[in-house]
N, C-alpha and C positions, 0 to 999 in steps of 0.2 A: 322443646316440645317434640313429640314423636317424629312427625314427618320431617321437620326442619333439622332435627338431630341427625337423622340418617344421611342427610345431604351435607352436613357441616363437617369440616375436617380438623380444625385445631384441637389438639389435646393438651396444649400448653396453658396451664391456668393463668399465665401472665398475658395471654393473648386477649385482645379486645373482643374477639368473637368466640371465646372458650365456651363450649357447650355442655360441660359437665360430664360425669363419668357415664351416666345412662340417661335416657329420656326421663323427664319429670323428676329430677333429683332435688329441685328446689321447692321450698314450701309454697312460694307464690304460684308456680305453675300447677303443683299438685292440688292446691286448694281450689283454684279456679276450675280445674278439670273435674273435681268432685262436685262442685256446685252445678256446673253445666250438665253433668250426668243426672243430677237430681231434678233439674228443671225439665229435662227431656228435649224433644225436638224443637229447635229454635228456627223460626221462620225467616228472620233477618238478622245476620251477624255483621257488625261493622267494627273494625279495629282502626282507630285513628293513629297515624304516624306523622312524622315530620322530618324531613321536607321532601318534596318531589312533585307536587301538583299532579297527582295521578290517582285514578281509582282502578283497582285491579281485582279480579276474581281468580280463584285457584284452578290450576289443573291438578288432576289426581295423580297417583302413582303411575308410572309408565306413560306420562304425558297424555292421559285420557281425560278429555274435558268433562265437566259436569253434565249430567243428562239434560238439565234445563239451561244449557248455555245461552240459548236465545233469550230467555227471560232475564238472565244475568246481564246481557248486553243492553237490553231495553231499559232495565232499571238503572243501569250505569249511565245511560244517556239522559234519563230523567235528572239525575244528580248533576251531570255536566251542564245541561242547559239551565238548570236552576241556579247554579253557581255563576254562570255567565251573566244571567239577568241581574241577580241580586248583588253581584260585585259592583254593578253600576248604580244600584239604587238603595239597597238596605241590607242589613246583616242576613246571611242566608240560613243560619241553623234552625231557628224556630219553625219557619214555614217549610223548609226542606224536610225536617223530621215528620211533620204532619202529612206532607205530600207522599212521602215514601210509605208511611203506615197505611194511608188510604188506598194507594195504588195496589198494595199487596192484597187488599181485600176485594178489589175489583171496582168497576165503574157502574154508574146507574144511568138514569135517563139523560136525554140530550136537550139542552136549551139553546135558544138563539138570543144572543146579546147584541146590542148596538153600542158602539164605542165612538166617542167624539174625536176620532182621528182617522186618517186615511189608512188603507191596508198596507201601504208601503212604509209606514212608520217603523223605525228600527225595533222598538219594543214589541210591536205586533208581529213583525216578521220573526223575531227570535222565538217568541212563544209558539208561533205556528211551526217553525222548523223543529222545535223541541217536542212537538206532538201534543201540546197542551190544549189546542183547539184547532178548528178548521175554519179558514176564512171562506165565507159564503159569497160576499160581494161588498161593494162600497159605492159611494158617490163622492161628491166634493166636500161633504161635511162629516161623514161617519162611515165606519166599517161595520159589517155584520159578521159575527163569528158564531160557530156552533161549539158549544162547550158541554162536557159532561157535568153532572150536577154534584159530584162528590169531590174527590181529590183535586181534579184539575180546575174545577170552578173555584175552589178555595184558594189555590195558588194564583190563578189568574186574577181573582178579585183583589188579592193583596198587592200584586204587581201593578195593576191598574191604579189602585188607590195610592200607592207609593209614588207613582209617576204622575199623579194628579190628573188622571184621565177620567172624564165623566163617562159612565156607562149605565145601561139599564137592560132589564130582561124584557125582550119583545115577545118571546114565545116560551111558555113554561114547559110544554111537552111537544117537541117537534114531531115525534113519531105519531102522535094523535092526528096531526095534519096529513101525514103520509097515509094513515088508515082511511081518512075521509076521501083522499084522492083516489085510492084504489076502489073504494065503494062506488064512487062516481063512474070510474072506468068500467067496472063490471056491469053497471046498469045501462051503459050506453053502447057497449061493444057490439051488441046484436043489431044496432041500428046504423052501423057504419056503411057509408056508400063505397062503391068500388070505382076506381082503384084507390082513392084517397078521400078522406073526409077531413075537412079543414077545421073541424070543431073538436077534435079529440087528438090525443097523442097516439103515435103508431110505433110498434116495435120493429125490430130489424127485418122480420119476415114481411111485414107490410111495406117497408121501405124498398126491399128488393123487388117485390111485385110491382111497385109503382115505377121503379127505374126501368124494369122490363117493358112496362106499358109506354113510358116515355120514348124508349128506343124504338118501339114498334110504330108509335104515332109520329115520331119525328123523322123517321126514315133517314135519308142521307144528311139531314141537318144535325143528327145526333151521333156521337161516338162515345162509347163507354170504355174508359181506360182503367186498368187495374194498377194501382200504385203499390200495393203490398198485400201479402197474406199474413194474417195475424197469428198470434199464439194459438188461438182456438180454431183456426182455419177459415175465418171470415175474410172477405176482401174489402180493402179500402178503395173505394171507387171514385174516380174523377170523371164527371160527365162533361164532355166538350160539346158546345152548341154554337153553331154559326151557319151562315148561308154560304154553302160551297160554290154557288153560282155567281156570287158577287166578286168583282175584281177590285173593289174599292179597298184602300188600306184599312186594316182591322185594328181596333183598339182592344187590347187584351184585358179581360176582367177575370179575377180569381175570387171566388166566394167559398169560404170554408166554415164549417160548423161542427158542433158535437165533439170538441176535443175533451171537454169534461162530461163524463157519462151522464151525470144527473141533470144537466141543463137541457131538458127535453125541448124547450121552446126554440133553441137555436137550429136544430135540424129541421123543425117545422118551417121556419122561415126560409131556409135554403131550398127545401123541397117545393115550397110555394113559388119561389122565383123560377125554379125549373118548370113548374106547371105553367106559369104565365108565358115563358119563352116558347112553349109548344102550342098553347091554346088561345092566347090573346093577341089580336092583330097588331095592336100598338107596340107590344113587346117584340113580336116577330119582325116588325119593320126595322128594329134596332139591329137585327142580325146581319143586315147588309154592311154595317159599319163596325160590328163588334164580334169578338170571339170570346165566348164564356167558358170558364172552367169552374165547375161547381163540385165541391166535396161535401155531400150532405152529412156524412158522419165520419169524422176523422178517427174516432175511437169506437168501432163497432162492437168489439168484445165487451168493453165497459158499458156501452149503451144497452146492449142485450142484457147484461147482468142486472142493470138497474131496474129492469122490468120484472125480474123473477120473483121478488118478494119485498115485503115492507122493509125488512132489515137492509136490503140491497139498494133501496131507493136513493140514498145519499152518496152512493159510490161515485168516485170521479176519475180514478186512474184506469189504465188498461188492465189486462188480466194476465200479464206476464208472471210466470211461476218462479219463485225463488226457493228452490228445493232445500237449501241449507238453512233457511230461516222459517219455513212454514208460512210464508206470506205471499201475497200476490200484488202485482201492479207496479207500474212506473207512471209518474205524472208526466204525460206527454208534453205538456207545455214547458215543463222544467227540463226536458230531455234535449231541447234545442240549444244551439251553441251559446248565444249570449246569456240566455236565462240560466243555462247550466253553470256558467262561470260565476254567477251571482248567487246560486242556490247553495245551501249548506247540507241538507240532510243526506247522510250516507246509509241510513237505516232503511232497508227495503220495506219495513213495516210502516214507515211514515207515510202520511197522506201526500206529502210533497216530495217523495223519493225521486231523484233525478236520473237514476241509472249510473252505471260505472263511468261512462264517458258520454260526451254529446252524441246524439243520434245512435244510441244503442238499439232503439226499438224499430221494428219493421215499418210501423206507421210513419214515423218521422223521416226515416231514411228514404222510404218510397216516395213521399211527397216532395222531399228535397230533390230527388232525381228527376221527377216529372217537371218541377218548376224550372230546373236548369235546362231541360229539353225545350220547354215552352219559350224560354228566353225572357226578355224584358217585359214585365207585367205592368200595365198602365194604371190599373186600379186593383188593389188588394184589400179585401174586406174579410175580417174574421168576426163572426158573430159569437158573442158570449152572453151569458145571463148570470147575474142581473146587475143593474147599476144605472140605467137610463143615461148613458154618456157615450159620446163618440170621441175617441182620442187618436192622435197620431204619434209616432214614436220620436223620441230623441235617440240619437245614436250613441255609440260608446263615448265616454268622457263628456256626456251631457251636451253634445253638439247637435243642434236641431238640424232637420233636413234642409238642403239648400233651397227647396221650394216651399218653405214654411208658410209664406203668405198664401200661396195657392192651396195648401192644405187647409188653412183656416177658412178660406172662401168656400171651398167645396164642402167642408163640414157644415158651414152655415146654410148652404143649399139644402143639405139633408135635414137639418134641424127645422128650417122653415117649412119644408114640405110635410114633415111629420106633424108639426104643430097645426098647419092648415087642415090636413086630412082629419086630425083628431078633434078639430074645432077648439083648439087651444088646451086640450086636456093633457097632452103628452108633450113636454118640453125638455129636450135633451140638453145636457151640459157638454161643453166642448173643452178639451184640454190636451196636454201633452202627457205621454206616458214615460215614466222613468224605467230604468232597466229591470226593476223588480215587478213591474206591473203585469207582465205576462205577454206583451206584444212582441213576438220574436220572428215575424215574417221576413225581416231583413236578413236573417240567417239562412232562410230557405233558398233564396235566390240572390246571393250577394252581388252578382255581376250586373243586376239591373240598376239603372240610374234614373233619378228624377221621377220615380213612381209615386203614386198616391197610395199610402198605406194607412189603414184604419182598423181599430178594434171598435166594434159597436156592442156595448153592453145593453141588452134589451131592457124594456121598462119593467118596473115592479107592478104586477097586476094580480098578485095572489094575496092571501092573508098575510099581512105584515111584509109582503114582498118575498116571502120564503119560497113558495111553490107557485108557479105561474098557473093560475086557474084555467081549466079547459074552457070555461065559459068566455074567457077573454082571448082565446087563441086567434080567432078570425079577425078581431079588430087589430091585434098586434101585427098580423100578417099584412093587412091592407095598409096600415100606417107605415110600416117599415118599407114595404115594396114601393110605396109612393115616394119615399125618400131616396131609395136606390135608383128608381127611374129618373128622378130629377138630377141626381149626381151623374148618371151616364149621359143624359142629354146635354148636360153642361160641358163635359169633357170631350164629347164627340160633335158638339155644335149641331145637334139634330133637333132643334126646336126648344121651346120654352115650357116650363111647367105651368099648370093652371093657377097655382097659388101666387099671391103677390110677392 
């Protein structure tokens, strides 16, 4: 053929790679060329060869790549991940052909499915890493995933069925719930109190105003530290709160939230804790024995973006620009050391893209540096949403922390306090997190020993647990902070909680 002929050298008809006297000398190639010219523009051309276990796309003459090189790479990744999945479960060709054909035409609306497995299941993780769906959350019985309703839902459906995983559609149209949420926000925004109203969600501008108010009200009890400046020029802030006049030994507590942009309830909880430390006498008394470091929004660029439009509401990465790919964002939770080593996506357009190396992003690098400066942290809590669980980490090679019993006891303190405050309506599950769960705080301050480390997945209080309703924000804040108060009193021996 034409391009291959110009690069081939043998003119010996006895050679295994003899190319003919001129391009298209043979009836086979001339005939196929003629039919393809008659067919006209072909959207997807696939030539099967054997052997090599590779999928390649062409460079043009003079090593100029195709104009749609990014789309070539994405579609190739679709094939690779489908083969990986189906090589373990069932023949790849029928579903793969269907998936490619549908992807070329584009996606449709988003649905939320529940699957009767945990989100760290191998099949679920492979599908997420392949970009076939986005994991929203899970509990001890099932995972919730966001799936497009065309190609990807067809492939996901067949994979789940072949793996004998029960699943069901929880929400037919996710974006309709986003629209309802925005309507509610528009109708309530003019009634918001200053500087913070605990019945609505607040954007980055409101958060910044509130932190300034905290600094003014707290005086010398409050110090605002800048961990990093983001891609879009926002600051990742760490608010240190303690009683500078107390000479007692201080228990160090680190609270962080908002690493996933779309999880609005977690920054709300961290900000409410900050509010209590400034305004509530019982919390202020704790400052004589404690030193708090609160990160209200780990991912301010992503958080800001998620407020800008309905289509941005489900965004979870930061807003790092990848100029060569036309995509934005790194999954900050995947950008940390342990999580990075277990994550697979190298496609910047993936929802779970982890960056080129661990700690590539200013947000994660900056927080790591501050935690190293702070030193051994006694209680680390990362708020996420959603799942209604409190988990502590296993370390590398599935080795539990040396103080695993103390972790379990302190988790029970939190669970009982929340259950008592909610009158039995909110009952958290306790467990250990595997390396793919997402709890990576041990990588931020590796020199600290015998710390308490938890991820708290906040409760489901929205329609189908998808979006945490603003009407339930205040109850979540009161229940969660009751649990945090009891945990702190327990490890500092500063009194007992009111619950039995």
